[in-house]
C-alpha positions as CSV (number, residue, x, y, z in Angstrom):
1,M,-26.7,-56.7,-14.6
2,T,-23.3,-55.1,-14.3
3,P,-21.6,-54.3,-17.8
4,R,-19.3,-56.2,-18.9
5,P,-15.8,-54.0,-19.9
6,S,-14.9,-53.9,-23.2
7,R,-12.4,-56.7,-24.6
8,G,-9.9,-53.8,-26.3
9,G,-8.0,-53.3,-23.4
10,P,-8.3,-53.5,-19.7
11,S,-11.2,-51.0,-17.7
12,L,-10.5,-48.6,-15.1
13,G,-12.7,-51.1,-13.0
14,R,-10.3,-53.8,-13.5
15,L,-7.3,-51.8,-13.0
16,K,-8.4,-50.6,-9.7
17,I,-8.9,-54.1,-8.9
18,R,-5.8,-55.4,-9.7
19,I,-3.9,-52.1,-7.9
20,T,-6.7,-53.1,-4.9
21,K,-5.6,-56.4,-4.9
22,S,-2.1,-55.8,-5.3
23,L,-2.0,-52.7,-2.1
24,H,-3.4,-55.8,0.3
25,V,-0.9,-57.8,-0.5
26,V,2.0,-55.7,0.0
27,K,0.3,-54.5,3.1
28,L,-0.7,-58.9,3.8
29,A,3.2,-59.2,3.2
30,V,4.3,-56.2,6.0
31,R,2.3,-57.3,8.3
32,G,3.8,-61.5,7.7
33,Y,7.2,-59.7,8.2
34,S,6.9,-57.2,10.5
35,N,5.8,-59.8,13.5
36,G,9.3,-59.3,15.7
37,R,9.6,-58.8,19.6
38,V,8.8,-55.2,20.1
39,E,5.8,-53.8,20.4
40,S,6.1,-50.4,19.0
41,V,3.7,-48.6,16.0
42,G,6.5,-45.8,15.9
43,A,8.9,-48.1,15.3
44,V,6.7,-49.6,12.2
45,T,6.2,-46.5,10.8
46,V,9.3,-45.4,11.1
47,G,10.8,-48.5,9.3
48,T,7.6,-48.1,6.6
49,V,8.6,-44.8,5.6
50,A,12.0,-45.5,6.0
51,L,11.1,-48.1,2.9
52,C,8.8,-46.4,0.7
53,V,11.2,-43.7,0.3
54,W,13.6,-45.5,-1.3
55,P,11.3,-45.6,-4.9
56,M,11.9,-42.0,-4.3
57,F,15.2,-41.8,-3.7
58,M,16.0,-44.3,-6.9
59,V,13.7,-42.4,-9.5
60,C,16.0,-38.9,-8.5
61,A,19.2,-41.0,-9.0
62,L,17.7,-41.9,-12.4
63,F,16.9,-38.9,-13.3
64,D,19.9,-36.9,-12.4
65,S,22.1,-39.4,-14.3
66,A,19.6,-39.2,-17.2
67,R,19.9,-35.0,-17.2
68,G,23.9,-35.4,-17.0
69,G,23.9,-34.8,-12.7
70,S,26.8,-35.7,-10.2
71,V,25.5,-36.5,-7.5
72,W,23.3,-39.8,-8.8
73,L,25.3,-41.8,-6.5
74,E,24.7,-40.7,-2.9
75,L,21.3,-40.5,-4.1
76,S,21.0,-44.4,-5.1
77,V,23.6,-45.0,-1.5
78,V,20.9,-42.8,1.2
79,G,17.4,-45.0,-0.7
80,T,19.8,-48.2,-0.5
81,T,20.5,-47.4,3.1
82,S,16.9,-46.2,4.3
83,A,15.4,-49.1,3.1
84,V,17.9,-51.7,4.5
85,I,17.3,-49.8,7.7
86,G,13.5,-49.9,7.5
87,L,13.6,-54.3,6.6
88,F,15.8,-54.3,9.8
89,I,13.5,-52.3,12.1
90,L,9.8,-54.1,10.6
91,R,11.7,-57.4,10.8
92,Y,12.7,-56.8,14.7
93,A,8.9,-54.5,15.5
94,R,4.9,-55.0,15.1
95,V,2.3,-53.3,15.8
96,P,0.5,-53.3,19.2
97,K,-3.0,-55.1,18.8
98,Y,-4.5,-51.8,20.4
99,L,-3.7,-48.7,19.3
100,S,-4.7,-45.6,21.7
101,T,-5.0,-42.3,21.0
102,A,-1.6,-41.8,22.4
103,R,0.4,-44.5,20.6
104,L,-1.4,-42.8,16.8
105,F,-0.2,-39.5,18.3
106,R,3.3,-41.2,18.4
107,A,3.2,-42.7,15.1
108,L,2.4,-39.2,13.4
109,A,5.1,-37.2,15.2
110,S,7.6,-40.6,14.5
111,G,6.9,-41.3,10.7
112,T,7.0,-37.5,10.0
113,L,10.1,-37.0,12.2
114,A,11.4,-40.4,10.1
115,S,10.6,-38.2,6.8
116,L,12.4,-35.1,7.9
117,G,15.8,-37.4,9.2
118,I,15.9,-38.8,5.7
119,V,15.4,-36.1,3.1
120,M,18.0,-34.4,5.1
121,V,20.4,-36.9,5.4
122,G,19.8,-37.2,1.2
123,L,20.6,-33.2,1.4
124,L,23.6,-33.3,2.6
125,A,24.5,-36.4,1.4
126,T,24.5,-34.4,-1.9
127,G,26.2,-31.2,-1.0
128,A,23.0,-29.4,-1.3
129,T,23.3,-27.2,1.7
130,G,26.3,-26.1,3.6
131,S,25.1,-26.6,7.3
132,I,22.9,-29.1,9.5
133,T,20.8,-26.5,9.9
134,L,19.8,-25.5,6.2
135,A,20.0,-28.9,5.5
136,L,16.9,-28.9,8.6
137,V,14.8,-26.0,7.0
138,E,15.0,-27.6,3.2
139,A,13.6,-30.8,4.3
140,A,10.8,-29.5,6.1
141,S,10.3,-27.5,3.4
142,T,9.8,-30.5,1.8
143,I,8.1,-33.0,3.5
144,T,5.5,-29.8,5.0
145,G,5.0,-28.5,1.3
146,T,6.1,-25.2,2.4
147,N,7.8,-22.6,-0.5
148,A,11.1,-21.6,1.8
149,S,14.4,-22.6,0.5
150,T,17.8,-21.9,1.0
151,I,19.2,-23.7,-2.1
152,D,20.6,-21.2,-4.8
153,I,18.1,-22.6,-8.0
154,S,20.6,-22.1,-10.7
155,K,23.4,-24.0,-8.8
156,I,21.3,-27.4,-7.6
157,E,21.4,-30.8,-9.0
158,P,18.9,-32.4,-11.4
159,G,18.1,-34.7,-8.9
160,V,18.0,-32.9,-6.3
161,M,15.8,-30.5,-8.0
162,L,13.5,-33.4,-8.3
163,L,13.6,-34.9,-4.8
164,R,12.5,-31.6,-3.8
165,A,9.3,-31.3,-6.1
166,L,8.5,-35.0,-6.1
167,G,9.2,-35.0,-2.0
168,Q,6.8,-32.1,-1.7
169,W,3.9,-34.1,-3.8
170,I,4.3,-37.4,-1.7
171,A,3.8,-35.4,1.1
172,G,0.3,-34.8,-0.5
173,A,-0.2,-38.2,-1.1
174,A,0.5,-39.2,2.5
175,L,-1.7,-36.1,4.0
176,I,-4.2,-37.8,2.3
177,V,-3.7,-41.1,4.2
178,I,-3.5,-39.2,6.9
179,L,-6.6,-37.4,6.4
180,V,-8.9,-40.8,5.9
181,R,-6.8,-43.0,7.9
182,V,-5.4,-41.4,10.8
183,L,-6.9,-38.0,11.9
184,P,-10.9,-39.6,12.2
185,H,-9.7,-41.8,15.1
186,L,-7.3,-38.4,16.9
187,G,-10.5,-35.4,16.5
188,V,-7.7,-33.0,15.4
189,G,-9.1,-29.7,14.2
190,G,-12.2,-30.7,14.4
191,L,-11.8,-33.8,11.8
192,D,-13.2,-36.9,14.0
193,A,-15.8,-38.7,14.0
194,D,-18.8,-37.3,15.1
195,G,-18.5,-33.3,14.0
196,G,-16.3,-33.7,11.4
197,V,-17.9,-32.8,8.2
198,A,-14.9,-33.1,5.7
199,T,-14.3,-36.4,7.3
200,R,-17.8,-37.9,6.5
201,S,-17.4,-36.5,3.2
202,A,-14.4,-38.6,2.8
203,R,-15.7,-41.5,4.1
204,R,-18.8,-41.4,1.7
205,L,-16.9,-42.5,-1.2
206,S,-16.5,-46.3,-0.4
207,P,-17.1,-48.8,2.6
208,K,-13.3,-48.9,3.4
209,S,-11.1,-46.2,4.0
210,S,-8.7,-48.6,1.7
211,G,-10.8,-47.7,-0.7
212,T,-11.3,-44.0,-0.2
213,V,-7.5,-43.6,-0.2
214,F,-7.3,-45.5,-3.1
215,R,-9.7,-43.1,-4.8
216,L,-8.6,-39.9,-3.3
217,L,-5.2,-40.8,-4.5
218,L,-6.1,-41.7,-8.0
219,L,-7.8,-38.0,-8.3
220,Y,-4.6,-36.7,-7.3
221,V,-2.5,-37.6,-9.8
222,M,-5.4,-37.3,-12.5
223,L,-5.2,-33.7,-11.0
224,T,-1.1,-33.7,-11.1
225,A,-1.7,-35.0,-15.1
226,L,-4.3,-32.2,-15.7
227,I,-1.8,-29.2,-14.3
228,G,1.2,-30.6,-16.7
229,V,-0.9,-30.7,-19.7
230,G,-2.0,-27.2,-19.0
231,Y,1.9,-25.8,-18.2
232,A,3.3,-27.6,-21.0
233,A,0.2,-26.6,-23.0
234,A,1.1,-22.8,-22.1
235,G,4.8,-22.4,-23.2
236,M,6.7,-24.1,-20.4
237,P,9.3,-26.7,-21.1
238,L,8.0,-30.4,-20.7
239,V,10.6,-30.6,-17.6
240,D,10.1,-27.2,-15.8
241,S,5.8,-28.5,-16.5
242,A,6.0,-31.8,-14.4
243,M,7.8,-30.2,-11.6
244,H,5.9,-27.7,-11.3
245,A,2.8,-29.9,-11.7
246,L,4.0,-31.6,-9.0
247,T,4.3,-28.7,-6.2
248,T,1.1,-26.8,-7.5
249,I,-1.5,-29.9,-6.7
250,S,0.6,-30.3,-3.5
251,T,0.7,-26.7,-2.5
252,G,4.4,-27.4,-2.1
253,G,5.7,-24.5,-4.5
254,F,9.2,-25.4,-5.1
255,S,9.5,-24.0,-9.0
256,T,12.9,-25.2,-10.6
257,Q,13.3,-21.1,-11.2
258,L,14.8,-18.7,-9.2
259,G,12.0,-16.3,-10.0
260,S,9.7,-19.0,-9.2
261,I,6.1,-18.6,-11.9
262,G,7.4,-15.1,-12.8
263,A,10.8,-16.1,-13.6
264,Y,8.6,-17.2,-17.3
265,Q,7.1,-13.8,-17.4
266,S,4.3,-15.8,-19.6
267,G,0.5,-14.7,-18.6
268,P,-1.0,-18.1,-19.8
269,I,1.3,-20.2,-17.2
270,E,0.1,-17.7,-14.5
271,W,-3.2,-18.6,-16.0
272,V,-2.8,-22.4,-15.0
273,A,-0.5,-21.8,-12.3
274,V,-4.0,-19.5,-11.2
275,G,-6.5,-22.2,-11.8
276,G,-3.3,-25.3,-10.4
277,M,-3.5,-23.7,-7.0
278,F,-7.5,-22.9,-6.6
279,I,-8.5,-26.6,-7.5
280,A,-5.5,-27.5,-5.0
281,G,-7.6,-25.5,-2.3
282,I,-10.4,-27.7,-2.8
283,S,-12.0,-30.4,-0.5
284,L,-10.8,-33.4,-2.4
285,P,-13.7,-35.8,-1.5
286,L,-15.9,-32.7,-2.7
287,I,-13.6,-32.7,-5.9
288,F,-14.2,-36.6,-6.3
289,L,-18.1,-36.9,-5.5
290,A,-18.8,-33.9,-8.7
291,I,-16.5,-35.7,-11.0
292,R,-18.1,-39.3,-10.5
293,R,-21.9,-38.8,-10.3
294,K,-21.5,-35.7,-12.8
295,D,-22.8,-33.0,-11.2
296,P,-21.2,-29.5,-11.5
297,K,-24.1,-28.1,-9.4
298,R,-22.1,-29.8,-6.4
299,F,-19.3,-27.6,-5.7
300,W,-22.1,-24.5,-5.6
301,R,-23.9,-26.7,-3.1
302,S,-21.4,-26.3,-0.7
303,Y,-21.4,-23.9,2.0
304,E,-17.4,-24.1,2.4
305,F,-16.5,-24.0,-1.5
306,R,-18.9,-20.4,-2.3
307,F,-17.2,-19.4,1.2
308,Y,-14.1,-20.5,0.0
309,S,-14.5,-18.6,-4.0
310,L,-16.0,-15.6,-2.1
311,V,-12.8,-15.5,0.0
312,V,-10.7,-15.7,-2.8
313,L,-12.8,-13.0,-5.2
314,A,-13.5,-10.2,-2.9
315,A,-9.9,-10.2,-1.7
316,A,-8.7,-10.3,-5.0
317,S,-10.7,-7.7,-6.2
318,F,-9.3,-5.3,-3.2
319,V,-5.7,-6.0,-4.4
320,A,-6.4,-5.4,-7.6
321,I,-8.6,-1.9,-6.8
322,F,-6.0,-0.7,-4.5
323,A,-2.7,-1.3,-7.0
324,R,-0.3,0.5,-7.0
325,Q,-0.6,1.0,-10.8
326,P,-3.9,1.6,-13.1
327,L,-6.3,-1.4,-13.5
328,T,-5.6,-3.4,-16.3
329,L,-5.8,-7.3,-17.2
330,D,-3.0,-8.0,-16.1
331,I,-3.1,-6.5,-12.7
332,V,-6.7,-8.8,-12.6
333,R,-4.4,-11.8,-12.9
334,S,-1.4,-10.9,-11.0
335,S,-4.2,-10.1,-8.4
336,L,-5.8,-12.9,-8.4
337,F,-2.1,-14.9,-8.3
338,K,-1.4,-13.7,-5.2
339,V,-4.5,-14.4,-3.5
340,T,-4.8,-18.1,-5.0
341,S,-1.0,-18.7,-4.2
342,A,-1.9,-17.2,-0.4
343,A,-5.6,-18.8,0.1
344,S,-4.1,-22.4,-1.4
345,T,-0.5,-22.0,0.6
346,T,1.3,-22.4,-2.3
347,G,3.4,-19.5,-2.2
348,Y,3.9,-19.2,-6.0
349,I,5.5,-15.3,-6.8
350,D,4.4,-13.8,-10.0
351,S,5.8,-11.9,-12.7
352,A,4.5,-8.4,-10.6
353,S,5.3,-8.9,-6.4
354,D,6.2,-5.4,-6.0
355,L,2.8,-3.6,-7.4
356,T,0.9,-5.0,-4.3
357,S,0.0,-2.1,-1.6
358,A,0.5,-2.6,2.1
359,G,-3.5,-2.8,2.7
360,G,-3.0,-5.9,0.1
361,Q,0.0,-7.2,1.8
362,S,-1.9,-7.1,4.9
363,L,-5.0,-8.8,3.2
364,V,-3.0,-11.7,2.0
365,I,-1.5,-12.8,5.1
366,I,-5.0,-12.6,6.0
367,V,-6.1,-15.5,3.0
368,M,-3.1,-17.0,4.2
369,L,-4.2,-18.0,7.7
370,I,-7.7,-18.8,6.6
371,G,-6.2,-21.2,3.5
372,G,-8.4,-23.8,1.8
373,M,-11.3,-26.4,2.6
374,S,-10.9,-28.7,4.8
375,A,-9.7,-32.5,3.4
376,S,-7.7,-30.3,0.8
377,M,-3.8,-30.1,0.6
378,T,-3.6,-26.8,2.1
379,G,-2.2,-25.6,5.2
380,G,-3.9,-22.7,7.0
381,F,-6.5,-22.9,9.6
382,K,-8.4,-24.1,7.0
383,V,-12.2,-22.5,5.6
384,M,-14.6,-25.1,8.1
385,R,-13.0,-23.7,10.8
386,L,-13.3,-20.1,10.4
387,L,-17.1,-21.4,9.4
388,A,-17.6,-23.0,12.3
389,I,-16.3,-20.6,15.1
390,S,-18.9,-17.7,13.2
391,S,-21.3,-19.8,13.8
392,Y,-20.5,-20.2,17.1
393,I,-20.4,-16.5,17.5
394,G,-24.0,-16.0,15.8
395,R,-25.3,-18.4,18.0
396,E,-23.6,-17.0,20.9
397,L,-25.4,-13.4,20.3
398,K,-28.7,-14.9,19.8
399,R,-28.4,-16.3,22.8
400,V,-28.5,-12.9,24.5
401,I,-31.8,-12.4,23.2
402,H,-33.2,-15.9,23.4
403,P,-31.5,-17.2,26.8
404,T,-34.0,-21.0,26.6
405,A,-33.1,-21.4,22.9
406,V,-31.7,-24.6,22.1
407,L,-29.2,-23.6,19.1
408,P,-26.8,-25.8,17.7
409,I,-23.3,-24.7,16.0
410,R,-24.1,-25.2,12.1
411,V,-21.8,-24.9,8.9
412,G,-24.8,-25.0,6.4
413,H,-26.7,-28.1,6.0
414,S,-23.9,-29.6,8.5
415,S,-23.8,-29.4,12.2
416,I,-20.3,-29.3,14.9
417,G,-20.0,-31.5,17.3
418,Q,-19.5,-30.0,20.2
419,T,-16.3,-31.6,21.0
420,A,-15.0,-31.3,17.7
421,F,-15.6,-27.4,18.3
422,S,-13.6,-27.3,21.5
423,R,-10.7,-29.1,19.4
424,I,-10.9,-26.4,17.4
425,V,-10.9,-23.4,19.8
426,G,-7.8,-25.3,21.6
427,E,-5.3,-25.9,18.7
428,I,-6.2,-22.0,17.6
429,F,-4.7,-21.1,21.7
430,L,-1.9,-23.8,21.5
431,S,-0.9,-22.2,17.5
432,L,-0.8,-19.2,19.5
433,L,1.5,-20.1,21.7
434,V,4.0,-21.5,19.9
435,L,3.6,-18.6,17.5
436,I,4.4,-15.8,19.6
437,P,8.3,-17.1,20.9
438,G,8.8,-18.5,17.3
439,A,8.2,-14.7,16.2
440,L,10.0,-13.5,19.1
441,I,13.1,-15.9,18.5
442,L,13.0,-14.9,14.8
443,T,13.3,-11.0,15.6
444,N,17.2,-12.3,17.8
445,G,17.4,-14.5,14.7
446,G,18.0,-11.3,12.2
447,L,14.8,-10.1,10.9
448,D,12.6,-7.2,12.2
449,L,9.0,-7.0,13.8
450,E,7.1,-6.9,10.8
451,G,9.6,-10.1,8.5
452,A,9.6,-11.9,11.9
453,F,6.0,-11.7,12.3
454,S,5.3,-12.3,9.2
455,F,7.4,-15.2,8.2
456,A,6.3,-17.4,11.7
457,L,2.6,-16.9,10.6
458,S,3.6,-18.1,7.0
459,C,5.5,-20.8,8.5
460,L,2.9,-22.0,10.5
461,S,0.3,-22.1,7.6
462,N,2.7,-23.4,5.4
463,F,2.7,-21.0,3.1
464,G,6.7,-19.9,2.8
465,P,6.7,-15.9,1.4
466,A,6.7,-13.3,3.9
467,F,7.1,-8.6,3.6
468,G,9.3,-7.0,5.7
469,G,12.6,-8.1,5.9
470,A,12.0,-11.6,5.5
471,A,10.8,-10.5,1.7
472,Q,14.1,-11.1,0.7
473,I,15.3,-14.2,-1.9
474,N,18.1,-15.1,0.6
475,H,16.3,-14.6,4.4
476,L,16.3,-18.4,5.8
477,S,19.5,-18.3,4.8
478,E,20.6,-15.5,6.9
479,L,19.0,-16.6,9.6
480,S,20.7,-17.8,12.6
481,G,21.3,-21.4,13.4
482,I,18.5,-20.8,16.3
483,G,16.2,-19.4,14.0
484,Q,16.2,-22.0,10.8
485,I,15.4,-24.5,13.4
486,F,12.2,-22.8,14.9
487,S,11.5,-22.4,11.0
488,A,11.4,-25.6,10.7
489,G,9.8,-26.7,14.0
490,L,6.7,-24.4,12.6
491,M,6.6,-25.9,9.3
492,V,5.9,-29.2,11.2
493,V,3.7,-28.0,13.4
494,G,1.8,-26.0,11.0
495,R,1.5,-29.3,9.1
496,I,1.0,-31.9,11.2
497,S,-1.1,-29.7,14.1
498,I,0.7,-29.0,17.4
499,T,-1.9,-31.5,19.6
500,P,0.6,-34.3,18.3
501,V,3.7,-32.5,18.8
502,L,2.7,-31.7,22.5
503,V,1.3,-34.9,23.0
504,V,5.0,-36.8,21.9
505,L,6.7,-34.3,24.2
506,A,4.4,-35.1,27.0
507,F,5.0,-38.8,26.5
508,I,9.0,-38.4,26.2
509,T,9.2,-36.0,29.5
510,E,6.8,-38.4,31.7
511,P,9.5,-40.2,32.9
512,L,11.8,-36.7,34.0
513,A,8.6,-35.3,35.4
514,R,7.7,-38.9,37.2
515,T,11.4,-39.1,39.1
516,L,10.7,-34.6,40.0
517,R,7.6,-35.8,41.1
518,R,9.2,-38.6,43.2
519,K,11.7,-36.8,44.9
520,S,9.1,-33.4,45.6
521,F,6.9,-36.0,47.6
522,G,10.2,-37.2,49.3
523,R,11.0,-34.2,50.5
524,R,7.6,-33.4,51.4
525,K,7.3,-36.7,53.8
526,M,11.3,-35.4,55.1
527,A,9.8,-32.2,56.0
528,V,7.1,-33.2,58.1
529,R,8.6,-35.8,60.0
């Protein structure tokens, strides 16, 4: 028999049932409300995003008013206007009965652009940025979880500060929903139903995808609270602890201080940040299963987790040994901080940022490109994809010796399908096609060659900090308008993948391409006559 919950109060099971029922009622209400004549999944996504950001703006407005800020009215107006527009769109649009892959791609891109535009309008309305391109970069770093900012932290209003931190946290929550409900149907980066190891582990959490989303979001909230308590116990002010907890678990990296975490000059705070960033780089389904089944050995049994931990420890050891000062406990902490910040693509800066050697900086860039585990909050290439490519190379070397052998691509005890692996390779080459022109544009925008390439890689990995000319704090503000626009584009591409962006661009340019083909065909027909 199932044990009865205690009578002293609602148990976690009852709370979960109530929240699930509430979400189901909201889902049915949205479906019933959005039953218009226009059949467009993109319009429904935009309307849903516009409606869902209203609570975020209201919370920021209340916080700004309570802290003596002066932009609470602007935040309230932008949030209310967004909600009204969302209700209007949902009233006259409905979800198509058949959701093709192209439609899902358009929904993903539409939701991203909608959130980007709303946050951008909010920043312009509050006067946080001085131009449209700066607001675009700031909004892109908010919704993509990138530690790149053009705002002077010392002059920022409390409501805008919370908007940046809470926006990154909500973007991380949206990424969980996308991971479970969207990416398995799109096959982006190997996260498909056949070959996606991370997606398979996520689906084991619950028979229904809504249950999986609830479990992962609950874990996300619990980890946020845990990190916030850790910051407060280490001596960080309470409000700063809450904001840094939001941007640590979401790997956004936005800080309330101009010098990031290093501005506190506190070893305990930096150790808490190291632990929080390392946790943010771990697969959320893996953490959930280990906690639920009370099996901490599950982490060690995970081949991807072992490789992720090995990369962090090996890179930190190299950075510490070849630092510009003798090896001490502070150097060890600083090395772990830098490497963990890069591996989780959080982008926090510690109090000893100038002690890293040139070789250590190169290694930090490599770790940043690798990123964290799949199904985590991190950006970057992801450890699982690197392991899949390594397994493919090993398989091809074995085929040289044994040409007739049938050898699958394996990562630990799991196999990667050929279709999923082809998508991984395709994304690599597509990303390179975006990265190289982006770096060239940034060189014309005011950065030197080292700074342009490192910053382009950093934006594409949703990291933020860079080296060379991009190592300065105000480098993003000094870029040209084209450079700022392209930086924002690299951040968005790094978060949602290059594939949906190209599919949407192909959909938009299809009428023009069709017209050009008709004209070309007409000219050929005239020539034949």
